C-alpha positions, 0 to 999 in steps of 0.5 A: 557577113559570118566572118564579120560576126565571127570577128565581133564574136571574138572581139567580144571574148577578148574584150569582155561582153560588157564592152560589146553590148548595148541596151535598147530603151525596151526590156530587150537588149542586143549586142552591137552586131544585133544579137538578142541577149538572153541573161542566164544567172547561175551558181556554178563555180570554178569548173563548173562555171567554166564547163557551163560558159563553154556550153554557152559559147558553143551555143552562141557559135552555132547561130547568129541571132541570140547571145546567151550571157551566163552571170555567176551569182554565187551559191545556190542560196545567194543566187535565190536571194538576189532573185528575191531582190529583183524578181518581177522587175526588169533587173531579173535575168531571162533564165534562173538556175535554182536548186531543187528545194526551191521548187515550190518557192519558185513555182509560187513566186509569181516570177516564172512562166511554167516550162510546160508553157513552152513544151506545149507550144513547141510540142516538145517531146519530153519522153526522152528525159529521165522519168525519175528526174522529171518526177521531182520538178513536175507539179500536178503533171506539169513540168514548172522548170527544165532539169539541168544539173542533176546529182544524186547521193552515193558513197565513196571509199578508199579501196586502199584502206580496205584492203589495209584493214582486211576487208574486201574492197569490192564488197562495200557495206550497204546497210547502217549496221554494216557501215558502223561495223566496217567504220569501226575496223577502218579506224582500227586497222588504218595502221599506216595512217593517223587520226583516221575515221571510218566514216563521215557525213557532211553536215548537210540537210540533203544527206538526211533527205536521202537517207529518209527517202531510201527507207521510203519515208516522207519529210512532211505530210500530205504525201511529202507535199505531193497531194496538198499543202504540208502542214507538219513535218515527219522527220522526227518520226522513226525513220529520222530517228534511224538516221540520228541514232546511227550517227550518234552511235558512231560518234560515241564510238569515235569512228565518225569524222565530223567535218562541219558543213563545207564541201571541200573540207570533208573531200580533202579529209577523203583525199588525205586519207584521214577518212575512209568512207563518206557520202558525197554528191555524184558531182564530185566523183571525177575530182575524187578520183583524179585527185586521190593517190589511191583507188577510189570505190563508189557504192549505193547509199546505205539503208536501214537494216531490214528495209528494202532499198527505195532509192534516191532523191535527185539533187542539183538544180533546174532552170526557170523562165522569168515572167516579165520578159518580151516574148522574143527573149523568152523563145531566145532562151527556149532554144538555148534550153532545147540545146542544153537538153540535146544528147551531145550537150548532156553527154558533155557536161555530164562527162566534164562534171560528174553531173547525172545527164537528164537525157537518156540517149546521152548515155550512148554518146561516145564522149560519154561512154569513154567517160564511163570506160575511164571512170567506171565510177560514175556508173554507180550513180547512173544504176542507182537512179535508174533502180529508184522506185518513183514514189512521193518519197524519192520524188521530194518533198514540196514546200515553200520553207524548204531551204529554211528546213534544211537549215534546221536539220543542219543545226539539229545534226550539230547539236546531236554531235554536241550531246543532244539526244537524237529525239531532242535534236529532231523534236526541236528541228520539227518544231521550228519547221513546223512553225515555218510551215504554219508562217508561210501558210499565214502569208499565203 
């Protein structure tokens, strides 16, 4: 029987799963060999998607009751839009990966069953999960989704260019003014390079959120949306102005490289030695180290001068259990989730992708220890997150309109670069976010 199952599994891999599956008249779907299908929508493309598929394949091979079927649905935004179209219907997946700023929306969507339900039923111990990761996804002490791919923001820099400019490559800048000063020296001191900028920042709302949190600042009122429904944003107060003024000054000095909204563009500039320092997700660390012809350094996020460092907000995404599926299908998905958070699985995932393991014990796994030995740059993210003080600021804001808010912040950054003052750009974004909060309140 086992040989038959292995043979069928191999045939499915060769022919493609669709050819080996059949649908019952009810909600549940089964493979031809009787395994219950768990449909898993995700937003992991390229190497990330291949690694995720490998994990699913290993889970499928580890038992003969369930078959997890990962299905790529595009970017985080695209996949969430697809879910909005089918949420609560039989076409919805069993498991759904949603980026962190979709947390409030998902919790209130009516599409999901809180993960806490399965944790309580199974008496599953979550104490081995990182507290600073759990803190983001817990609402009123309940875990609504299971953290999975977790990142934080770090600074990457070209150590060779530091040496060329007469800077200590083991002493990266740690404050806004230090980054600004070093960016000037790197721009002017890159004698063997052409059109070099000392510092760059992807136009993405996530980095603005990180730089706010590192100052201990809230994005919205009501304790960052953690103690009640937020009514207004706080991004245009002094901490936000600190960030925009910093960027504005470097832009006017000609030391800030502007590469738009595409992650690939700013990473390509760094690897081509057109950019000496920039902020990136930890998920890009391995690629930068492997694909660069120079020594890559990593450092904590810079903080505003004269302020204590509060730490970072996690990025990435978590897994949500869909409502409206059969109990057996949900329990099958729960078995897969437990497999995903096992230390060995988390160590493999972290080592292959650069995402932060959500399970503390994963750091002790030999496979991840070997990665740390090969890529000591990974340890910066580990230490930065573990040194983060968990507060409503570093937990991250909770609001149902967060994706829209990010878009308004990105537009504000673009207007800043086009000549708007920091105050004008932030005030306009704040007005748009407040309007979105009010619209969401009326439609609740």
